[in-house]
C-alpha positions in Angstrom: -1.1 -4.7 13.7 -3.3 -7.0 11.7 -2.0 -7.2 8.1 -2.0 -9.1 4.8 1.6 -9.8 3.8 2.7 -10.5 0.3 6.3 -11.7 -0.2 7.8 -9.8 -3.1 10.7 -12.2 -3.7 11.3 -15.9 -4.0 14.9 -17.1 -3.1 16.1 -13.6 -3.4 14.7 -13.0 -6.9 11.9 -10.4 -7.3 8.6 -11.7 -8.5 6.7 -10.0 -11.3 4.1 -7.3 -10.5 1.4 -9.6 -11.8 2.4 -12.5 -9.5 2.5 -10.2 -6.5 -0.9 -8.6 -7.3 -2.5 -12.0 -7.8 -1.1 -13.4 -4.6 -3.7 -13.5 -1.8 -0.9 -13.1 0.8 -0.8 -14.3 4.4 -3.0 -12.7 7.0 -1.7 -12.3 10.6 -0.4 -10.0 13.2 2.8 -8.1 12.3 5.4 -7.3 15.0 8.7 -5.6 14.5 11.4 -5.7 17.3 14.6 -7.2 18.5 15.2 -10.9 18.7 17.9 -11.8 21.2 19.9 -14.4 19.2 23.5 -15.4 19.8 24.9 -13.9 16.6 28.5 -13.4 15.7 28.1 -9.7 16.1 26.9 -10.2 19.7 23.9 -8.0 19.1 20.2 -8.7 18.9 18.7 -8.9 15.4 16.0 -6.4 14.5 13.3 -8.6 12.9 9.7 -8.5 11.6 7.5 -11.5 12.3 4.0 -12.4 11.2 2.1 -14.3 13.9 -1.1 -16.3 13.8 -2.1 -14.9 17.2 -0.6 -12.2 19.4 -0.7 -12.0 23.2 -1.2 -15.7 23.9 1.0 -18.7 24.4 -0.5 -20.3 21.4 1.0 -17.8 18.9 2.6 -19.4 15.8 4.8 -17.9 13.2 3.2 -17.8 9.7 6.2 -16.8 7.7 10.0 -17.1 8.4 11.1 -14.0 10.3 12.5 -11.1 8.2 15.9 -10.3 9.8 17.7 -6.9 9.9 14.4 -5.4 8.7 14.2 -1.9 7.3 11.0 0.0 6.9 11.3 1.4 3.4 8.0 3.1 3.0 5.0 3.9 5.2 1.7 5.1 3.7 -1.8 5.2 5.2 -2.6 1.9 3.3 0.7 -0.1 3.3 4.2 -0.8 4.7 7.1 -1.9 2.6 9.7 -3.9 4.6 13.1 -5.2 3.4 15.4 -7.7 5.1 16.6 -11.2 4.7 15.1 -14.6 5.5 16.9 -17.8 6.3 15.9 -21.0 4.5 16.8 -24.5 5.6 15.1 -26.3 2.7 18.3 -27.9 1.4 18.6 -29.8 4.7 22.3 -29.4 5.4 23.0 -25.7 5.6 21.0 -22.5 6.1 20.8 -20.1 3.2 20.0 -16.4 3.5 17.9 -14.7 0.9 16.9 -11.1 0.4 13.2 -10.6 1.0 10.7 -7.8 0.9 7.2 -7.8 2.4 4.3 -5.7 1.3 2.1 -5.4 4.3 -1.4 -4.0 4.0 -3.3 -3.2 7.3 -6.7 -4.9 7.5 -9.6 -4.7 10.0 -10.0 -7.8 12.2 -13.1 -9.8 11.2 
């Protein structure tokens, strides 16, 4: 599904409504499914990913995956997804943050 995604949180802290509405978001192809990672629970992680392209070997992730994703709301004009993202910005260790995506379906140009 081709969507515009707005991240509703920064480092686990909710952004203001005004910030979210002013954010142009990231446009890409949304996929939701299992990622077979070697986790401690020995189970695949259910994840949402936003891709630059889908169905080619050249696809590239546009945002960090949203792990253990839950679909909180579906309406004809939007999806609200919640999960967690992993950040490696501090260089030494990975940090998990809560994250929500507001995904608005769009027509392909």
